[in-house]
C-alpha angles and dihedrals in degrees: 000000000000134000120211136175114221126175091343094309127111115228127190114206133188129172096283108027150012130228128196113226111236114254092245089060096052092095091059091050089051093052091049088050088060088059095254107138104146110107099227092049092047089052090051091051093047089050090053095045099039098036089230131125127261094263095057092042089052091052092048090054093047091049089050090054092048094048095054104029095097092049095050091047102258113132114233086218089077115088119250088210124052109235 
């Protein structure tokens, strides 16, 4: 899978298809572009950029993961939280 920014829009591509990233998720893509991939650090960046609290930022990140898991090849049947 590749991630590319074209004409101000983020695009996820795998071998068969492409998917545009929703505008509300662009801040998360920009954070990842900076090489920040650790959840707590991503949440801190979202708090700073969105002016929200950590709970809201955590939910934004969780929703991002759910929205794109199928496309990036992670089954939604797997738990996000280890029991």
